[in-house]
C-alpha positions as CSV (number, residue, x, y, z in Angstrom):
1,M,-149.5,43.7,-89.6
2,V,-146.4,41.7,-90.6
3,S,-143.5,42.0,-88.1
4,K,-140.2,43.4,-89.1
5,P,-137.3,41.1,-90.1
6,I,-134.6,40.5,-87.5
7,V,-131.0,41.0,-88.6
8,G,-128.1,39.5,-86.7
9,V,-125.2,42.0,-86.3
10,I,-121.8,40.3,-85.6
11,T,-119.8,41.8,-82.7
12,S,-116.2,42.3,-82.1
13,E,-114.4,41.6,-78.8
14,T,-113.3,44.8,-77.2
15,S,-112.6,45.9,-73.6
16,A,-113.4,48.5,-71.0
17,F,-112.1,49.7,-67.7
18,G,-108.5,49.4,-68.8
19,G,-108.9,45.9,-70.1
20,R,-110.5,44.5,-67.0
21,Q,-113.8,43.8,-68.7
22,L,-114.2,42.2,-72.1
23,L,-117.2,43.3,-74.3
24,H,-119.0,42.0,-77.3
25,S,-119.7,45.2,-79.2
26,A,-120.8,46.7,-82.5
27,G,-120.8,50.3,-83.6
28,Q,-124.0,52.3,-83.0
29,R,-124.0,53.6,-86.6
30,Y,-124.6,50.0,-87.9
31,V,-127.6,49.5,-85.6
32,N,-129.1,52.9,-86.3
33,T,-128.7,52.6,-90.0
34,L,-130.3,49.2,-90.1
35,M,-133.3,50.5,-88.2
36,K,-133.7,53.7,-90.2
37,F,-132.9,52.6,-93.8
38,S,-133.3,48.8,-93.8
39,K,-136.4,48.9,-91.6
40,V,-135.4,45.9,-89.6
41,I,-134.8,44.9,-86.0
42,P,-131.1,44.5,-85.2
43,T,-129.8,41.9,-82.7
44,L,-126.2,41.6,-81.7
45,I,-124.4,38.2,-82.1
46,P,-121.8,37.5,-79.3
47,T,-118.8,35.7,-80.7
48,C,-118.6,33.3,-77.7
49,L,-121.4,31.0,-79.0
50,S,-120.6,27.4,-79.9
51,S,-121.2,26.2,-83.5
52,E,-124.3,24.4,-82.3
53,D,-125.7,27.5,-80.7
54,L,-124.9,29.6,-83.8
55,V,-127.0,27.2,-85.9
56,D,-129.9,27.8,-83.5
57,F,-129.3,31.5,-83.6
58,V,-129.3,31.6,-87.4
59,S,-132.7,30.0,-87.4
60,T,-134.1,33.0,-85.6
61,I,-132.8,35.8,-87.9
62,D,-133.7,36.9,-91.4
63,G,-130.3,38.5,-92.4
64,L,-126.7,38.9,-91.3
65,L,-124.6,42.1,-91.2
66,L,-120.9,41.7,-90.9
67,T,-119.5,44.9,-89.6
68,G,-116.1,46.5,-89.7
69,G,-113.7,45.8,-86.8
70,R,-110.4,47.0,-85.4
71,A,-108.7,43.6,-85.6
72,N,-107.8,41.9,-88.9
73,I,-108.5,38.3,-89.9
74,E,-105.7,36.1,-88.8
75,P,-103.7,34.9,-91.8
76,H,-103.8,31.2,-91.0
77,H,-107.4,31.3,-92.3
78,F,-106.1,31.9,-95.8
79,G,-102.5,30.7,-95.9
80,G,-101.0,34.2,-95.3
81,K,-97.8,35.2,-93.5
82,Q,-98.0,35.2,-89.7
83,F,-98.8,38.6,-88.2
84,P,-96.3,40.6,-86.1
85,K,-96.6,39.9,-82.4
86,D,-98.1,43.4,-81.8
87,E,-101.0,42.9,-84.3
88,I,-104.5,43.3,-82.8
89,I,-106.4,40.0,-83.3
90,D,-109.9,38.7,-82.5
91,P,-109.9,34.9,-82.9
92,S,-113.5,34.6,-81.7
93,R,-114.7,37.0,-84.3
94,D,-112.8,35.2,-87.0
95,R,-114.3,31.8,-86.1
96,T,-117.8,33.1,-85.7
97,A,-117.9,35.2,-88.9
98,L,-116.5,32.4,-91.1
99,F,-118.9,29.9,-89.6
100,L,-121.9,32.3,-90.0
101,I,-121.2,33.1,-93.6
102,K,-121.2,29.4,-94.6
103,E,-124.3,28.7,-92.5
104,C,-126.3,31.7,-93.9
105,V,-125.2,31.1,-97.5
106,S,-126.5,27.5,-97.2
107,L,-129.9,29.0,-96.4
108,N,-129.7,31.7,-99.1
109,M,-130.1,34.3,-96.3
110,P,-129.4,38.0,-97.0
111,L,-125.8,38.8,-96.2
112,F,-124.1,42.2,-96.1
113,G,-120.4,42.7,-95.4
114,I,-118.9,46.1,-94.6
115,C,-115.1,46.8,-94.5
116,R,-113.8,43.8,-92.5
117,G,-117.0,42.1,-93.5
118,I,-116.1,42.0,-97.2
119,Q,-112.8,40.5,-96.3
120,E,-114.5,37.8,-94.2
121,I,-116.7,36.9,-97.1
122,N,-113.7,36.7,-99.4
123,V,-111.8,34.4,-97.0
124,A,-114.9,32.2,-96.5
125,Y,-114.9,31.7,-100.3
126,G,-111.3,30.7,-100.4
127,G,-109.8,34.1,-101.3
128,D,-106.9,35.9,-99.5
129,I,-106.0,39.3,-98.2
130,F,-103.3,42.0,-98.7
131,Y,-101.7,42.6,-95.3
132,R,-100.9,46.2,-95.9
133,V,-102.4,47.7,-99.0
134,H,-100.4,50.9,-98.8
135,E,-97.2,48.8,-99.1
136,V,-98.3,47.1,-102.3
137,A,-96.8,48.6,-105.5
138,G,-99.3,50.6,-107.4
139,K,-101.8,50.9,-104.6
140,I,-102.8,54.1,-102.8
141,D,-103.1,54.5,-99.0
142,H,-106.6,53.4,-98.1
143,R,-106.2,54.0,-94.4
144,M,-108.0,56.6,-92.3
145,P,-106.1,59.7,-91.2
146,Q,-103.3,58.6,-88.9
147,N,-103.3,61.7,-86.6
148,D,-105.0,61.2,-83.2
149,D,-106.8,64.5,-83.4
150,A,-108.7,63.7,-86.7
151,S,-112.4,64.4,-86.4
152,V,-115.1,61.7,-87.0
153,E,-116.2,63.6,-90.1
154,D,-112.7,63.8,-91.4
155,I,-112.1,60.1,-90.8
156,F,-115.3,59.1,-92.7
157,K,-115.3,61.7,-95.4
158,P,-115.5,60.6,-99.1
159,K,-111.9,59.8,-100.1
160,H,-111.7,58.2,-103.5
161,I,-113.7,57.1,-106.6
162,I,-114.8,53.6,-107.2
163,N,-115.5,52.3,-110.7
164,I,-118.6,50.2,-110.8
165,R,-118.6,47.2,-113.2
166,K,-120.9,47.3,-116.2
167,N,-124.0,45.0,-115.8
168,S,-123.2,44.5,-112.1
169,L,-125.7,44.5,-109.2
170,L,-124.4,47.9,-108.0
171,E,-124.9,49.4,-111.4
172,S,-128.5,48.1,-111.5
173,F,-129.0,49.6,-108.0
174,I,-127.8,53.1,-108.6
175,G,-127.6,53.5,-112.4
176,Q,-124.1,54.9,-112.3
177,S,-120.7,53.8,-113.4
178,E,-118.8,55.5,-110.6
179,C,-119.2,57.1,-107.2
180,I,-117.0,58.4,-104.4
181,V,-116.7,56.5,-101.1
182,N,-114.8,56.8,-97.7
183,S,-111.8,54.6,-96.9
184,L,-110.6,53.4,-93.5
185,H,-108.9,50.1,-94.2
186,G,-105.4,48.8,-94.0
187,Q,-106.0,45.4,-95.5
188,G,-107.8,44.5,-98.7
189,I,-108.7,41.7,-101.1
190,D,-105.8,40.2,-103.0
191,K,-107.0,36.9,-104.6
192,L,-110.8,36.9,-105.2
193,G,-112.6,34.0,-103.6
194,N,-114.2,31.3,-105.9
195,G,-117.9,32.0,-106.4
196,L,-117.6,35.8,-106.0
197,N,-118.1,38.5,-108.6
198,V,-116.3,41.8,-108.5
199,E,-118.8,44.7,-108.4
200,A,-116.5,47.7,-108.1
201,L,-112.8,48.6,-108.1
202,S,-110.9,51.6,-106.8
203,E,-108.8,53.6,-109.3
204,D,-105.7,51.6,-108.2
205,G,-107.5,48.3,-109.0
206,L,-108.3,47.3,-105.5
207,V,-111.5,45.3,-105.1
208,E,-114.1,47.6,-103.4
209,A,-117.3,45.5,-103.7
210,V,-118.2,41.9,-104.4
211,S,-121.4,39.9,-104.8
212,I,-122.1,36.2,-104.4
213,E,-122.4,34.6,-107.8
214,G,-126.0,33.3,-108.5
215,Y,-127.2,34.2,-105.0
216,K,-131.0,34.1,-104.4
217,A,-130.9,36.9,-101.9
218,F,-128.8,40.1,-101.2
219,G,-125.3,38.9,-100.9
220,I,-122.9,41.8,-101.2
221,G,-119.7,43.0,-99.5
222,V,-118.3,46.5,-99.7
223,Q,-114.9,47.8,-98.6
224,W,-116.0,51.2,-97.5
225,H,-118.1,52.1,-94.4
226,A,-121.6,52.2,-96.0
227,E,-123.2,52.8,-92.6
228,F,-121.9,56.4,-92.4
229,H,-124.3,59.2,-93.3
230,P,-126.5,57.3,-95.8
231,E,-129.0,60.2,-95.7
232,I,-126.5,62.5,-97.4
233,S,-126.9,62.8,-101.2
234,D,-123.1,62.2,-101.7
235,N,-123.6,58.8,-100.0
236,Y,-126.6,57.8,-102.1
237,I,-125.1,54.4,-102.7
238,N,-125.0,53.7,-99.0
239,K,-128.7,54.4,-98.6
240,I,-129.6,52.2,-101.5
241,L,-127.5,49.3,-100.2
242,F,-129.2,49.3,-96.8
243,K,-132.6,49.7,-98.4
244,R,-132.0,46.8,-100.8
245,F,-130.7,44.7,-97.9
246,G,-133.8,45.4,-95.9
247,E,-136.1,44.4,-98.8
248,S,-134.2,41.2,-99.2
249,C,-134.6,40.4,-95.5
250,R,-138.3,41.0,-95.8
251,E,-138.5,38.6,-98.7
252,Y,-136.5,36.0,-96.8
253,K,-138.8,36.3,-93.8
254,S,-141.9,35.9,-96.0
255,R,-140.5,32.8,-97.6
256,K,-139.6,31.4,-94.3
257,L,-143.1,32.0,-93.0
258,K,-144.7,30.3,-96.0
259,E,-142.5,27.2,-95.5
260,V,-143.8,26.9,-91.9
261,V,-147.4,27.1,-93.1
């Protein structure tokens, strides 16, 4: 019996015990969805590893998932304006994600970016980011509900339509020209990175999904949280994305094993 692929899941730096203990963490929904719908074994990637150790780590995995995160990518990575002093940042995640993307792409390894993950892919390819989408003329507010008592279901509920590009990978995956997705992000793609294709746009023209041009594996980023309730029919696109990602990871693992033989 062939063993399952191993997928690296990037972590974010968070804290516990009133800030007295730092953590490398990833949301449980990402891990559970990978296991259930991609049929892979997730393993978390701490963002304290050196570049040399990350290269060794990449050699042990068959795919990379870039999760969402509370902090935004610092603007010095794409020539943007400096953040306000009270902005939440995660420099270790920035460094690790941008390094991993380039390393994994050099190997044609399956790559899936969600929310912050699509923005990391765009920056790695030379693109840049809107700091506050809701402050840009003509854009809607893509953020999650701002009230503290909002339920998880309310936060992650489908919010707006995305228009899927004709002849895109997403269209080939689901056979539809549009669908409705959730929306929890403050930042978004402004200038598209070189070597990326737009897969879908929201009704206000914001980039909602990208693919890596000419990539030999699954190489997709989406702005919505595809890990949420992929089992629900309204979220069919989420289920298909994780399924296709898993298939690509199995293909990568198979190729890797043949190269060893």
